[in-house]
C-alpha positions in Angstrom: 59.6 36.7 50.9 56.1 36.8 51.4 55.5 38.6 49.1 57.0 36.2 46.8 55.3 33.1 48.5 52.0 35.5 48.1 52.1 36.2 44.6 53.2 32.4 43.8 50.1 31.6 45.2 47.4 33.8 44.0 49.0 33.0 39.9 48.3 29.1 41.2 44.7 30.5 42.2 44.8 32.2 39.3 45.8 29.7 37.2 43.0 27.4 37.7 40.1 29.6 36.6 41.6 30.1 33.0 39.0 30.0 30.8 38.1 26.5 28.7 36.9 27.0 25.3 35.0 24.1 25.0 31.5 24.8 26.2 29.1 21.9 26.2 25.8 23.1 25.2 22.5 21.6 26.8 19.5 21.0 25.1 17.6 23.0 27.5 19.7 26.0 25.3 18.3 24.6 22.1 15.0 23.9 22.4 12.3 26.1 20.9 15.3 28.2 18.4 15.6 28.6 14.8 18.9 29.1 13.1 19.5 30.1 9.8 22.0 28.5 7.9 25.4 31.8 6.9 28.4 30.1 6.3 30.0 26.3 5.3 33.7 25.9 5.6 34.0 30.2 5.8 32.1 30.5 2.8 28.9 31.8 2.3 25.6 30.5 1.5 23.1 31.7 -0.2 19.4 30.2 -0.5 17.3 30.9 -4.0 14.1 30.4 -2.3 13.2 29.8 1.3 16.3 30.2 4.2 18.3 27.5 5.0 17.0 26.3 8.4 17.9 24.2 11.5 14.8 24.1 14.5 14.6 22.3 17.3 11.5 21.6 19.1 10.8 20.7 23.2 13.5 18.8 24.6 12.2 14.7 26.1 14.3 14.9 29.7 13.5 11.3 30.7 14.8 10.2 26.7 17.8 12.7 26.6 16.3 13.7 23.1 15.4 17.0 21.2 13.6 16.9 18.3 15.7 18.6 15.1 14.0 19.7 11.6 15.4 21.5 8.8 15.6 22.4 5.3 18.6 22.8 2.7 17.6 21.2 -0.3 15.6 19.0 1.1 13.6 19.2 4.5 14.8 16.8 7.4 14.3 16.2 10.9 15.1 13.6 14.1 14.8 12.7 17.3 18.5 13.8 18.3 21.0 12.8 20.9 22.7 15.6 22.6 25.3 14.1 25.1 28.6 16.5 26.2 28.1 19.3 23.6 27.9 16.4 20.7 24.6 16.0 18.9 24.1 13.0 17.3 21.0 11.5 15.1 21.6 8.5 14.0 17.3 8.1 12.4 17.9 11.4 10.8 14.9 11.4 7.9 15.2 13.2 4.8 13.4 14.0 1.8 15.1 13.0 -1.7 14.5 15.7 -4.3 17.2 16.3 -7.0 17.8 20.4 -6.8 19.1 21.8 -9.0 22.0 24.1 -7.0 24.2 21.2 -6.8 26.0 22.9 -3.7 22.4 22.2 -2.2 22.2 18.3 -2.9 26.5 18.7 -1.8 25.8 20.1 2.1 22.5 17.9 2.1 24.5 14.9 2.1 27.4 16.4 3.8 24.7 17.7 6.7 22.8 14.0 6.7 26.3 12.7 7.2 27.2 15.1 10.4 24.3 14.5 12.1 24.3 10.6 12.1 27.6 10.7 13.3 27.4 13.4 15.3 28.7 16.9 15.5 29.9 19.4 18.2 27.5 21.7 18.5 28.6 25.5 20.3 25.9 27.9 20.6 26.6 31.5 21.5 23.8 33.8 21.8 23.3 34.4 18.4 25.3 32.0 16.8 25.0 28.0 16.5 28.3 26.3 15.3 28.1 22.3 14.1 31.4 20.7 13.5 33.1 17.8 12.9 36.8 17.3 12.3 36.6 18.5 8.4 33.2 20.5 8.3 31.8 23.4 9.9 28.1 24.7 9.4 27.9 28.6 11.0 23.6 29.1 11.7 22.3 32.5 12.6 19.4 32.6 15.0 16.4 33.7 13.6 13.8 33.2 15.8 12.2 31.3 18.6 9.8 28.9 17.6 6.9 28.0 19.5 
């Protein structure tokens, strides 16, 4: 009887230690990093010339903001807020050139919408994922930005 009570208590205790896959990424983990786009919605993305990148600058702790910039077809930048794992950049600015590659034009619009409305950010050692209910951008760590 004592063994059964002990096993139930141990199982209850271990149940409280279950891994929660929803890990919030803070700006400290992102600052000074540059990532290169690998895939969108599971499909590989190739660049014709320059890498399709996303960089994070210095985190502003008093403002709770981090500088975000990058390039797809157009260049973009913003001061973004990272709250509970959601990256939001409502004041995103972007150049307005038309690219030959229609896929890159569409990716520009999709990423701009994601960042303005908010995207969930998940970071592993070498991979950054930006996701909404219907879009997923996966980036690979390229290097540190100084």
